[in-house]
C-alpha positions in Angstrom: -16.7 -57.3 -43.7 -16.9 -54.7 -46.7 -13.6 -53.8 -47.8 -13.0 -49.7 -48.8 -12.2 -50.0 -52.6 -8.2 -49.5 -53.1 -6.9 -50.5 -49.8 -3.9 -51.9 -49.7 -3.4 -55.2 -47.9 -0.3 -54.9 -45.0 2.8 -57.2 -46.1 3.5 -60.0 -43.0 5.8 -58.5 -40.4 6.6 -60.6 -37.1 7.2 -57.4 -35.6 3.8 -56.3 -35.1 2.9 -52.1 -35.2 0.7 -50.7 -33.0 -1.8 -49.0 -34.7 -3.4 -44.9 -33.5 -6.3 -45.6 -31.4 -8.0 -43.2 -33.7 -8.3 -45.2 -36.9 -10.7 -47.7 -35.3 -14.0 -47.7 -36.6 -16.5 -47.4 -33.3 -20.3 -48.4 -32.9 -22.6 -48.1 -29.9 -23.8 -51.1 -28.8 -26.3 -51.5 -25.8 -23.8 -48.7 -24.4 -20.7 -50.0 -24.9 -18.2 -48.9 -27.4 -17.4 -51.6 -29.9 -13.9 -50.5 -31.5 -13.3 -52.8 -35.6 -10.5 -52.7 -37.5 -9.8 -49.2 -39.5 -12.2 -48.7 -43.0 -14.1 -51.9 -42.4 -18.1 -52.1 -41.4 -19.5 -55.0 -40.2 -22.3 -57.2 -41.7 -26.0 -56.6 -40.6 -25.3 -60.4 -39.1 -22.7 -59.1 -37.5 -24.2 -56.1 -35.9 -27.0 -58.5 -34.9 -24.3 -60.9 -33.4 -23.0 -57.9 -32.0 -26.1 -56.7 -30.2 -27.4 -60.2 -28.8 -23.6 -61.2 -27.5 -23.6 -57.9 -25.2 -26.7 -58.3 -24.3 -26.3 -62.0 -22.9 -23.1 -60.7 -21.0 -25.2 -57.9 -19.8 -27.6 -60.1 -17.9 -25.2 -63.2 -17.6 -26.8 -65.5 -20.1 -25.9 -68.2 -22.4 -25.7 -67.8 -26.1 -25.7 -69.5 -28.8 -24.8 -68.1 -32.4 -25.1 -69.8 -35.4 -23.9 -67.8 -38.5 -22.5 -69.0 -41.7 -18.8 -69.6 -42.4 -17.1 -66.5 -44.0 -19.4 -64.5 -42.4 -16.8 -63.4 -40.0 -17.8 -65.2 -36.5 -14.8 -64.4 -35.0 -14.0 -61.0 -35.1 -17.7 -60.6 -34.0 -17.3 -62.6 -30.9 -13.9 -61.0 -30.3 -14.5 -57.4 -30.6 -18.2 -57.5 -28.6 -16.8 -59.7 -25.5 -13.2 -57.8 -25.6 -15.3 -54.0 -25.9 -17.6 -55.4 -23.2 -14.6 -56.7 -20.5 -12.7 -53.5 -21.4 -15.9 -51.4 -20.0 -16.2 -53.6 -17.2 -13.0 -53.3 -16.1 -13.1 -49.5 -16.0 -16.5 -50.0 -14.4 -14.4 -52.3 -11.4 -11.8 -50.2 -10.7 -13.9 -47.3 -10.7 -16.3 -49.1 -7.9 -13.1 -49.8 -6.2 -11.9 -46.5 -5.8 -15.2 -45.7 -4.5 -15.5 -48.7 -2.2 -15.9 -47.2 1.2 -14.1 -50.4 2.5 -11.0 -50.8 -0.4 -11.5 -47.1 -1.8 -9.0 -44.3 -1.5 -12.1 -42.5 0.1 -11.5 -44.9 2.7 -8.4 -43.3 4.0 -10.5 -40.0 4.4 -13.1 -41.4 6.5 -10.4 -42.9 8.2 -8.7 -40.0 9.0 -11.8 -38.4 10.1 -13.0 -41.0 12.1 -9.4 -40.9 13.7 -9.8 -36.9 14.2 -13.0 -37.6 15.7 -12.2 -40.1 18.4 -9.2 -37.9 19.5 -11.1 -34.7 19.7 -14.1 -36.9 22.1 -11.1 -38.3 24.2 -10.1 -34.6 24.7 -13.2 -33.1 24.9 -12.8 -33.5 29.0 -9.7 -32.0 29.3 -10.1 -28.5 27.3 -12.7 -27.0 24.6 -12.1 -27.0 21.2 -10.6 -23.9 19.8 -13.0 -20.5 18.6 -10.3 -19.3 16.5 -11.1 -21.1 13.2 -8.1 -22.9 12.6 -9.4 -26.3 13.7 -11.0 -26.2 10.0 -7.2 -26.5 7.8 -7.6 -29.9 8.9 -11.0 -30.5 7.7 -10.8 -28.5 4.7 -7.6 -31.0 3.5 -9.8 -33.5 3.8 -12.8 -31.9 1.8 -10.5 -31.5 -0.6 -9.4 -34.8 -0.8 -13.2 -35.9 -0.4 -13.9 -33.8 -3.9 -11.0 -35.2 -5.5 -11.4 -35.5 -9.7 -10.9 -39.4 -10.1 -8.4 -40.0 -13.0 -8.9 -43.3 -14.4 -5.3 -42.8 -16.4 -3.2 -43.6 -13.0 -0.4 -45.2 -14.1 -0.5 -49.0 -14.3 1.5 -49.9 -12.1 -0.8 -49.3 -8.8 -3.2 -52.1 -10.1 -3.1 -55.4 -11.6 -4.5 -56.4 -15.1 -8.1 -56.7 -13.9 -8.0 -53.7 -12.3 -6.7 -55.2 -8.5 -5.3 -52.9 -6.2 -1.6 -54.5 -6.4 -1.6 -53.4 -2.8 -4.7 -53.2 -1.1 -3.3 -52.8 2.5 -2.5 -49.0 1.3 -6.6 -48.6 2.2 -6.8 -51.1 4.6 -9.2 -49.0 7.0 -10.3 -51.8 9.7 -8.5 -49.8 12.4 -10.7 -46.6 12.2 -13.6 -48.0 9.9 -14.6 -51.2 11.5 -18.6 -50.3 10.1 -17.3 -49.8 6.7 -19.6 -51.5 4.3 -17.9 -53.1 1.2 -19.6 -52.0 -1.9 -17.5 -53.4 -5.1 -17.6 -57.5 -4.0 -20.0 -58.1 -6.6 -17.3 -56.7 -9.2 -15.3 -60.2 -9.6 -12.4 -60.3 -11.6 -13.3 -61.7 -15.5 -11.7 -63.2 -17.8 -12.5 -64.7 -21.1 -11.6 -68.3 -22.6 -12.0 -68.5 -26.2 -11.8 -72.1 -27.2 -11.3 -73.7 -30.5 -11.2 -77.2 -31.6 -7.3 -76.8 -32.7 -4.0 -75.0 -32.2 -3.9 -74.6 -35.5 -7.3 -72.0 -35.6 -6.0 -70.7 -32.5 -3.3 -68.8 -35.0 -6.3 -67.9 -37.0 -8.2 -66.2 -33.9 -5.2 -64.2 -33.1 -4.6 -62.9 -36.3 -8.0 -61.5 -35.7 -7.3 -60.6 -32.5 -4.5 -58.5 -33.6 -6.7 -56.4 -36.3 -8.1 -55.1 -33.0 -7.3 -52.3 -30.4 -7.7 -54.1 -27.4 -4.5 -56.0 -27.2 -2.0 -52.5 -28.6 -4.0 -50.7 -25.7 -1.3 -49.5 -22.7 -2.0 -49.2 -19.2 -5.3 -50.3 -17.7 -7.3 -50.3 -21.2 -5.7 -53.1 -22.7 -6.6 -56.7 -22.7 -3.6 -59.1 -21.9 -3.3 -62.4 -23.9 -1.8 -65.5 -23.5 -2.3 -69.1 -25.2 -2.8 -72.5 -23.5 -0.4 -74.8 -26.4 0.9 -78.2 -25.3 4.3 -78.6 -25.4 4.2 -80.2 -29.0 3.5 -76.8 -29.8 5.9 -75.0 -27.6 8.8 -77.0 -26.7 12.6 -75.2 -27.2 14.7 -78.4 -25.6 15.9 -80.0 -28.4 17.0 -82.5 -26.0 13.4 -83.7 -25.0 11.9 -83.2 -28.1 13.4 -85.8 -29.7 11.6 -88.3 -27.4 8.6 -90.5 -28.4 6.7 -89.0 -25.8 7.5 -85.2 -25.0 5.4 -84.5 -22.2 7.2 -87.9 -20.4 10.3 -86.3 -21.0 9.6 -82.8 -20.2 8.4 -84.0 -16.4 11.0 -86.7 -16.0 14.0 -83.9 -16.7 11.9 -81.4 -14.3 11.0 -83.5 -11.6 13.6 -83.1 -8.5 15.7 -85.6 -9.2 15.6 -85.1 -13.2 18.5 -83.4 -14.6 17.0 -80.5 -14.9 16.0 -78.0 -18.4 17.7 -74.5 -18.5 15.0 -72.9 -20.5 12.9 -73.9 -16.9 15.0 -72.6 -14.7 15.2 -69.4 -16.6 12.2 -69.0 -16.6 12.3 -68.9 -13.2 14.2 -65.8 -12.3 11.4 -63.7 -14.3 7.9 -65.2 -12.6 6.0 -62.0 -12.6 3.9 -62.3 -15.6 4.7 -58.0 -16.3 8.3 -58.3 -16.4 8.0 -61.5 -18.8 4.9 -59.4 -21.1 8.0 -56.8 -21.3 10.4 -58.8 -22.1 8.6 -60.4 -24.8 7.6 -57.0 -26.1 11.4 -56.4 -26.6 11.5 -58.7 -29.0 8.5 -58.2 -31.5 5.6 -58.5 -28.7 2.1 -56.9 -29.6 -0.3 -59.6 -30.3 1.7 -62.1 -30.6 0.7 -66.3 -31.3 2.9 -69.4 -30.1 5.1 -69.3 -32.8 5.6 -65.5 -32.4 6.4 -66.3 -28.6 8.6 -69.0 -29.4 10.7 -67.1 -31.3 11.1 -64.0 -28.9 11.7 -66.2 -26.1 14.9 -68.7 -27.8 17.0 -66.2 -27.7 16.9 -65.2 -23.6 16.1 -69.3 -23.4 12.7 -68.6 -21.7 10.3 -72.1 -21.8 7.5 -71.0 -23.8 5.4 -73.4 -23.0 5.3 -72.7 -19.0 5.9 -69.4 -19.7 2.4 -69.0 -21.8 0.6 -71.8 -19.5 1.5 -70.9 -16.1 3.1 -67.8 -15.8 1.2 -65.3 -18.4 -2.0 -66.8 -17.8 -2.1 -64.3 -14.0 -2.3 -61.5 -15.5 -4.5 -62.5 -18.8 -7.8 -60.8 -19.3 -7.9 -63.3 -22.4 -6.8 -66.9 -22.8 -6.5 -68.9 -26.5 -7.4 -72.6 -26.4 -7.9 -75.8 -27.7 -11.6 -77.4 -26.4 -9.5 -80.2 -24.5 -7.9 -77.6 -22.1 -12.0 -76.3 -20.8 -14.3 -79.6 -21.5 -11.1 -82.3 -20.1 -11.4 -82.0 -16.5 -7.9 -83.9 -16.1 -6.4 -81.8 -18.3 -8.3 -79.0 -17.3 -6.8 -79.4 -13.5 -3.4 -80.0 -14.5 -3.2 -76.6 -16.7 -5.0 -74.8 -13.4 -8.0 -73.4 -15.5 -10.6 -71.7 -13.6 -14.1 -70.9 -15.2 -15.8 -69.6 -12.1 -16.3 -66.0 -13.2 -15.6 -66.1 -16.6 -17.2 -65.7 -20.0 -16.3 -69.3 -22.0 -16.3 -69.0 -26.2 -16.5 -72.1 -27.9 -15.3 -71.0 -31.5 -17.4 -73.6 -33.9 -19.1 -75.4 -30.7 -20.4 -78.4 -33.2 -17.0 -80.0 -32.8 -17.6 -80.3 -28.7 -19.2 -83.8 -28.9 -16.3 -85.1 -30.2 -13.9 -83.3 -27.9 -16.6 -84.7 -24.8 -16.4 -88.2 -25.8 -12.2 -88.1 -26.3 -12.2 -86.9 -22.9 -14.1 -89.7 -20.9 -12.5 -92.4 -23.5 -9.9 -94.7 -22.7 -7.7 -96.6 -24.8 -5.3 -99.4 -23.5 -2.8 -100.8 -26.0 -1.5 -104.3 -25.4 2.1 -102.2 -26.1 1.3 -100.3 -23.3 0.8 -103.4 -21.2 3.9 -104.9 -22.2 5.8 -102.5 -20.9 3.9 -101.6 -18.2 4.3 -105.3 -17.3 7.9 -104.9 -17.6 8.5 -101.9 -15.9 6.4 -103.7 -12.6 8.1 -107.0 -12.7 11.6 -104.9 -13.0 11.3 -102.9 -9.9 9.7 -105.5 -7.6 12.5 -107.8 -8.5 15.5 -105.0 -8.0 13.9 -104.5 -4.4 13.9 -108.2 -3.9 17.5 -108.6 -4.7 18.8 -105.1 -3.6 22.1 -105.3 -1.5 21.9 -102.7 0.7 18.4 -103.0 1.2 19.0 -106.4 2.5 21.4 -105.0 4.4 18.8 -103.0 6.1 16.6 -105.5 6.8 19.5 -107.3 8.6 21.1 -104.6 10.3 18.3 -104.1 13.6 21.3 -101.8 15.6 20.7 -98.8 12.7 19.3 -95.5 13.9 15.8 -94.8 14.2 15.5 -92.6 11.2 16.7 -95.6 8.9 14.3 -98.1 10.5 12.0 -95.1 9.6 13.2 -95.1 5.9 13.3 -98.9 5.8 9.8 -99.3 6.7 9.2 -96.3 4.1 10.7 -98.7 1.2 8.5 -101.3 2.7 5.3 -99.7 2.4 6.0 -98.7 -1.1 7.1 -101.8 -2.2 3.5 -102.9 -0.9 2.0 -100.2 -3.4 3.9 -101.6 -6.0 2.7 -105.3 -5.5 -1.1 -104.0 -5.4 -0.9 -101.8 -8.6 0.9 -104.6 -10.1 -1.6 -107.0 -9.8 -4.8 -104.3 -10.3 -2.6 -103.9 -13.8 -2.9 -107.7 -14.6 -6.3 -107.6 -13.6 -7.2 -104.9 -16.6 -5.4 -106.8 -19.3 -7.2 -109.9 -17.8 -10.6 -107.8 -18.3 -9.7 -106.9 -21.7 -8.2 -110.7 -23.0 -12.1 -111.7 -21.4 -13.6 -109.1 -24.1 -11.5 -110.6 -27.1 -13.5 -113.7 -26.1 -16.8 -112.3 -26.3 -16.2 -110.9 -29.3 -15.1 -114.0 -31.5 -17.9 -116.1 -29.4 -20.5 -113.1 -30.8 -21.6 -113.2 -34.7 -22.0 -109.8 -35.6 -21.8 -107.5 -38.3 -18.6 -105.6 -37.0 -17.3 -108.7 -34.1 -14.5 -105.5 -33.4 -17.1 -103.6 -31.5 -20.1 -103.9 -29.8 -22.3 -101.1 -28.0 -23.4 -102.1 -24.1 -26.0 -99.8 -22.1 -25.2 -98.2 -18.4 -25.9 -101.0 -16.6 -25.2 -103.4 -18.8 -21.8 -102.6 -19.3 -21.2 -102.3 -15.4 -22.3 -105.9 -14.7 -19.3 -107.2 -17.1 -16.7 -105.1 -14.6 -18.4 -106.5 -11.3 -17.3 -110.1 -10.6 -18.0 -112.2 -7.1 -14.1 -113.3 -7.3 -12.2 -110.0 -5.7 -8.9 -111.1 -8.3 -11.1 -110.4 -10.7 -14.2 -107.6 -9.7 -12.9 -104.3 -10.9 -16.4 -102.6 -10.2 -16.2 -100.5 -6.6 -18.5 -97.8 -5.0 -16.5 -95.5 -4.2 -16.3 -96.2 -0.2 -15.1 -99.4 -0.5 -11.6 -100.1 1.0 -9.8 -101.9 -1.5 -11.1 -99.0 -4.0 -9.8 -96.2 -1.6 -6.7 -98.6 -0.8 -6.0 -98.3 -4.6 -6.3 -95.0 -4.5 -3.5 -94.7 -1.5 -1.3 -96.7 -3.4 -1.0 -95.0 -6.3 -0.8 -91.6 -4.5 2.5 -93.6 -2.5 4.1 -94.7 -6.3 3.9 -91.3 -7.4 5.1 -89.0 -4.6 8.3 -87.4 -5.0 10.3 -88.2 -1.8 12.5 -85.4 -0.1 15.2 -85.6 1.3 15.4 -86.2 5.1 18.6 -84.2 6.9 18.7 -87.3 9.6 18.6 -90.6 7.1 20.1 -88.7 4.5 19.7 -89.4 1.2 19.4 -93.1 1.5 15.8 -93.7 1.1 15.4 -90.8 -1.0 18.1 -92.5 -3.6 15.8 -95.6 -3.0 12.4 -94.7 -4.2 13.7 -92.8 -6.7 15.8 -96.2 -8.2 12.5 -98.4 -7.2 10.4 -95.5 -9.3 8.4 -96.7 -12.5 8.5 -95.6 -15.4 5.4 -92.9 -16.5 4.2 -96.1 -19.2 3.1 -97.8 -16.4 1.8 -94.7 -14.0 -0.9 -94.1 -16.2 -2.0 -97.3 -17.2 -3.1 -97.4 -13.9 -4.0 -94.0 -13.7 -6.3 -94.7 -16.6 -8.2 -96.7 -15.1 -9.0 -95.7 -11.3 -9.7 -92.2 -13.3 -12.3 -94.4 -15.3 -13.6 -95.8 -11.9 -14.0 -92.4 -10.7 -15.9 -91.1 -13.6 -18.1 -94.3 -13.3 -19.0 -94.0 -9.7 -20.0 -89.7 -10.2 -22.3 -90.7 -13.0 -24.2 -93.6 -11.4 -26.9 -91.7 -10.7 -27.3 -89.8 -14.1 -28.0 -92.5 -16.3 -30.0 -90.4 -18.5 -27.0 -88.1 -18.8 -24.9 -91.3 -20.7 -27.0 -93.8 -21.7 -24.5 -95.4 -24.0 -21.0 -96.6 -24.3 -18.9 -97.7 -27.3 -16.0 -100.3 -26.9 -13.7 -101.0 -29.5 -11.3 -103.3 -29.6 -8.4 -104.4 -31.8 -9.2 -108.5 -31.5 -5.4 -109.4 -33.1 -4.5 -106.6 -30.4 -5.3 -108.1 -27.5 -5.1 -111.8 -28.5 -1.2 -111.9 -28.1 -0.7 -111.8 -24.5 
């Protein structure tokens, strides 16, 4: 960017200002008005970038853009994409407004149809009046038809995507069943801006704050949020003391957990529009995750669930690390839906590492040790539990308690099979250690197998050693069912009281044991899906520390 001479840089201020729109530089690109920071003129390379981006968005094509460091890639990407999306939202609202089925004119058409039906029904009883007053209603309806479309209508009528919040107002199905929808092709669209790290998100959000799109009012504003991990946003100091912050958070907010005041307070303000107004009271504007955490600290509202759940409902642009977009497990748990979205991968040369990490699995000796201890502890507890033994011996108990006992027994059987599976996985890795010991190579800590060779390592004629399963295999289906059983949350039953829920809570596995078997099950499902796509993944690199696995 070329900066005007003698322009003083503003001092950092956490409470953001809202610049006047007229101060922004304007540039017309393919019929779209792109707004830029005041007094700045884009480089020729940035202008070309904006042209190509908007062409790609209009034609729904992919774009790969390469530009050197310091050439203003982020600002060019943001300004072009945001300008196109803002223009698209206006067009979409206009299309909905003019739609015969969903638009405002549908009301007029419905009245006309109803009036016409009434006149037809009365035609046998009386002739139409010739006084001229019969046109009074038609004149009023014609006035409605010719009314000027006001795109600056109050924002409360529409959501952030330009969608009418209460579409029942325009529901004319009773009087106009033959009306055709003309706005169905104008889908809601949002932007996902992906970066490699959380730190880079702060830099990109800072660039976004220089543009007007996040500071606009009503329908012109492009609302944003950030997908950040608990490590970056959790305010609960007791949870932050845990070594595994994610697991501690999940246990605390579980149905049988002690709860979290920050998460609880968020439930009273689930509406994203209300939450954004509250954030604006504490500085607002275009904020990064640190600003959000600071703004929500006083009202004690959870920034993690606010940014990743509530504010995603109406966000037009979502800033996120790559793994939220590329890792299927994280993407599903974070409720990221990529359909009808603009996906920006900034510094995309880092995508390969993220994809590799997404389909890589690491098993540590400490993880096996903790899992085995937990499995054995829970199974022993179930065998020696006094109350559970009393229930087994007392056959005169009510049917509801007998059903509860059957449920506990089912849990125990699933727990045993999951424990055996964990031991099988450990034995497989132990065999790999022996293989490394017997193989003479330059690097004895790693080896590369092709696809078929690695699958053969998992296969074994002995059912107790076999770890490869087809998707429809009975044993694998059973493993998936068992996993669902041991991870299900048991709700309290009025008939059996809290007995079953309390027992299953007492026998619940630790997060470490659950994740251990979950990784293998996901790993196998990945191989099952990719087995016919060998060309997509040719090699698998397996690395293990022999000393780590040799000590069993």
